[in-house]
N, C-alpha and C positions, 0 to 999 in steps of 0.2 A: 682053252685057257689063255693062250696068247692073244686070241681074238678079243676076249673080254678086256684084257689089259689095254689093248689098242683102242677099244671103244672108250674106255675110261680116260685114256690119255687124250684122245681127240676131243671129248667133251670138256676136259680140263682146259685144253688149249683154246677152245671156242669161248669158254667163260673168261679166260684171260684176255682174249681179243675184245670181247664185249666190254670188259672192265676198262681196257685201255681206251677204247673209243668214248666211253662214258666220261672218263676223266679228262680226255682231250676236249670234248664238247664243253664240259663244265669250265675248264680252264679258258677256253675261247670266249665263253659268255662272260666270265669274270673280267677278261681283258677288254671286252667291248661294251662294258657298262659305263664307260667314260670316253670322252674324246681323246685321241692320241696326242702326244706332245707335238709330233710333226704337223698334224692337222691344225692345231691351235697356233703354232708359230707361223705356219704358212698363211693362215688367215690374217694374223696380225700384220704380217709383212705386206700383203696385198692391200689391206685397209689403210695402212700408213701412206701408201702411194695415192690414195684417194682423199687424204686429209683427215682420216679418222684414226686416232691413236688409242690403241688398247694394249695394256700389259697382258702377257699370256696368263698370269695368275688371276686376272679379272674375268676372263671368259668363262661363262657358265659351262662346265664340262660334263655334267651328269647326263646320261642318255636314258634315265628312267622315264617311263611314260606315265601320263596322268589322264584320267577320264575327263570328258566334257560332261557337266552335270546340269540338268534342267530342274528348275524349281517353279512353283506357281503359288503366289501369295493370295490364294482365295480367301474369302471371308472366314471360312471354317478354320483355315490355318491361322489367321490373325486371332480369332477367338481362342483357339487351342493354346497359342503362345501366351495370351493374356491371362488365361485361367491358371497358369502356373505361378502367377504373381499376385493375383487378386481373386477373391472368392467369387463364385458363380452367381451369388445373389446381389452383385454390385449393380450400379447404374451404368448403362451403356449409351454413349452418344456417338453420333456420326461426325467424322472430321473429313475435310477435303482429302480424299485418297486414303482414308483409314478409319480407325475406331478409337474411342477413348473409353476407359473403364475406371469407375470411381467408386471406392468404398470408404468407410470411416478412417481407414489407416493408410490406404495406398491409392495413388493415381497412376494409371498405366495407359500409354497410348502407343499405337503401332500402325504403320502405314504400309501400303502396297509396295513401296520402294525399299522396304526393309529397315527404314528408320524407326527407332523406338525410344521410349523414355519411361523410366520407373521413378516414382517420386514418393518418398515417405511424407505423408501429409501431417504427421505429428511434428516433424522438423520444419516442413514448409507447408503451412496451412493454405488451403485453396478453397474458394467458393465458386462453383460453376452455376451461373445464372442461365446460360444458354449454350447450345452446342457450338456456337460460333465464337465464344469468348477467346480472346487472344491471350494465351497463357504465358507469353514472354514478358508481359507487363504486370508482374505481381511481386510478391514478397521475395521471390527467388530470382529476380531479374539479373542481379550481379553474378549469382552462381551459374545461371544459364550462359551468360556471356563468357565467363571464364571457361566453362566446359566447351563452348564452341571454339574458343581460341586454341584449346588443347587439341581438339579434333581436327582443326584445320592446320595444325603445326605452326601456328603463329608464335607460340612461346615454347621454350625448352625447359625440361625438368631434369631431375636427378636420374641418371641411367640405372636401370635395374636389370638383373639377370633372371627374367621370368619369375617374378614374385608370386609364389604359391599361396602366400598368406591371404591375398585378396580373394582367391578362389574359395578359400574356406569361409570368408565373410559373405561371399555371394550365396552360399548354400542356405544362409539364414533368411534370404529374401524369397527363395523358392518354396512354395507351399509343401511340396513333396520331393525333396532332393533325391530320394532313392528311385523315384519313378521318372523324374525329369532331370537328367544331367545337363540342364541348360547352362550355357555360359562357361562350361568346363573346358572348351576348346579355345579359350582366349589366352594369349601369351602377353603378360604385362611387362612393359619395358621401361616405363618412366613414371616418376612420382613428382607431384607438384604440391607446394604448400600454398594455402589460401586462408589466412586467419586461423580459425579453429578447425578448418577442414583440410583433409588430405585428398588429393585427386590422383588416380592411377590411370594411365593410358595403356590400353591393350589392343591387340589385333586378333581377329579370328583366324584360325588355321583349320583348313579342311584337307584331309588326306596328306597332311604334312606341309601343305603350301599355304602361305599367307594369302588371305583374301584382301586385295589391295585397298578396296574402298571401306572395308568393315573395321572401323576403328571405334572403340568403346571407351568412354570416360566414366570412371566410377568414383563417386564422392563419398568419403568416409569421415565420420565424426565419432569419437569415443568407441572405436572398434565396431561401429555399426554403419552399414551401407544406407545412405539417406537419399542418394540420387544416382541413377545410371542413365547415360544418354549416348546415343551413337547409332551405328548401323550394324545389323547382325542377321544372318540367315537362320530363321527359326524353323522353316518348313521342312517337310520330309522330301527326300529325293523323288522326283517324278520319273526321271529317266536319266540314264548315263550310258555313255559309250566311249570306247577307246578308238582313237584314230591316229594316223601318222602326223607328226608335226616337226617343224624345223628345229634342228639342234642349235646349241648356243653359238656355234661358229657360223653356220649358214644364215641364221637370222640377222647377223650383223651386216650382211651384204644388202639388206633392205634399207640401210641408212644412206641411201644414195644421195639424198639432198641435205645431208647433215655433215658437219665437220666438228672437230674438237677432240678432247681427251675423255675417254670413258673412265669413270672412277669406280663404278660399281654395276653389277649385273646380277639380277635374281630372276628366278622363275616363280610367278605368283598366279593366283586366280584373279580374274577380272570379270565383273558382271557385264553381260550384254543383254539388254532388255529387248524382247520381241513383242511385248504388249505392256499395258500399264502395270500389270501384276506378275507377268511371266518373264523369266530371265534365265540365261545360261551362265554358268561359271566356266570360263575358257582359260586354259593355260596360256599365260602371257608373260613375255620378258619385260621386266622393269629395268630400263637402262638409264643410269644417271651419268651426267657429265660434270666435269670439274667446275664449269661455269654456273652450275645450279639447275640446268635444264634436265627434265625427266621425260623420257619417251617410253611409251608402251607399245611393244611389237607383238601382235597376235601370233602365237606359236603355230597356229593352224593355217592361217591365210597369209601371214607375213605383213599384214596391214599395220602401219605405224601411225600412232597418234600421240599428241602431247598430253602430259599429265602433270600431277603434282606429287 
């Protein structure tokens, strides 16, 4: 009898020990999902001696890891993306580095570098005489030019807090919204007025990270989307893998040839092409300085390049 009680007691104690270690590990992992205050402050102090001034609250502190993702914009991918916006019995033309799809109601073009454009031909009529026609010199020239200014950040608009209304309007241009949740991963942050049109600027987000180059301008008239222009990843993931990369403190030491005050720091995805149609999305730090300079630091290699 005493032996049985002893066994029960021992088993109970072992369970308690297991529970203790489990809780300890969980607590440790929770503590290590961000950079410590000491590490951040030490980093800022060392960088200040090198001429780089960073406020502790500006340092990107999350230690969450993200995959490197590979895409391939093959012709089948371009066609699959287009057929979500234009019927399959449309006319198809070849463009330099891409394809154009033209029906009675919609013109859609998409390129290997992920640039695309949707156009309601009822609002902006178009006649294609040849595959080489320059579409920037037609009835929508001013609209195109304004969209380009928005995409390049030349003009500023009214700030929005992720306007979901635009996403609802975008569902109307997709032939089968239930089957193709395209453009649903765009976060809209600015609105612009242009005569009878309203433009909305958004950025694509994948796995919670902004894709730095993928900006989309959506033109709306009378609650109807009449033009979409920008850069967007339509293709399916070919491959992805997780790898170690520099945290937000260590990456700052790669700014050896730069000086100034860092005003903002974010982790984003940035495209790296390895062929005309194939590219990787790589976790990259976008580092902004108070003087307007923007640097992109590859989180995997530490390579720093200028950007916009």
